[in-house]
N, C-alpha and C positions, 0 to 999 in steps of 0.2 A: 556439434561439439557435444561434449560428454552428457549423460544426462546426471551425472554424480555433482557435476558445474553447474549446471542449470538449475538444480536444484539450490544446492550453495548459494547461485546469485540471487535466487524466490527470497530465499531466506534470509539475505542478509538485505536486500531492498526491502523487507517488511521492517525493521528495528526501525528507518529513520520513518516511515509509513504511519507510525505510532507514536507519532513525535506532536509534540503540541505546537508545534511551530510551523504552519502555515506552509512555509517556505519546504521545509525538509517532505512533508505528505506530498507534493507537489511532483517536487523531483524521486521519491519514490515509485508515483502513480507511472511518468512518463521511464521510469527504467522497470518498473513489471510490467506496460503496457506491450514489451517486446516482448515477455512471455505468457501472453494473454494465451494462444495453445496452451498453455502446460495447466496441468488439472492442478496440480500446487499454489499458481498464480491466482486462484480462482479467488480463494478466502481472501488473502490481504486485496487486492481490486475489489472487494466486494466492499472489506470495511472501508476503504478511500472513496468507496463510491454512496456510502451512509452520510444523507445530508445531517451532523451534529446542530444541535439545538442550543439555545443554551433558556434557564428561567427566564422566563419577564420578569420585570422588575415592578414593583408595587407602582401606584401609580391614583 
């Protein structure tokens, strides 16, 4: 695959990777995994692998 096309695919998969819906993020992660050897995919993959936390509720 052409490197420009690979870059375009990584960029396109980054959008659902920033979604609030966990299903979109999971789909993006699965897609990005196919581009794991690309440096351009490293950032989006790292963002998806970071655990997101929510503030604790007062109790």
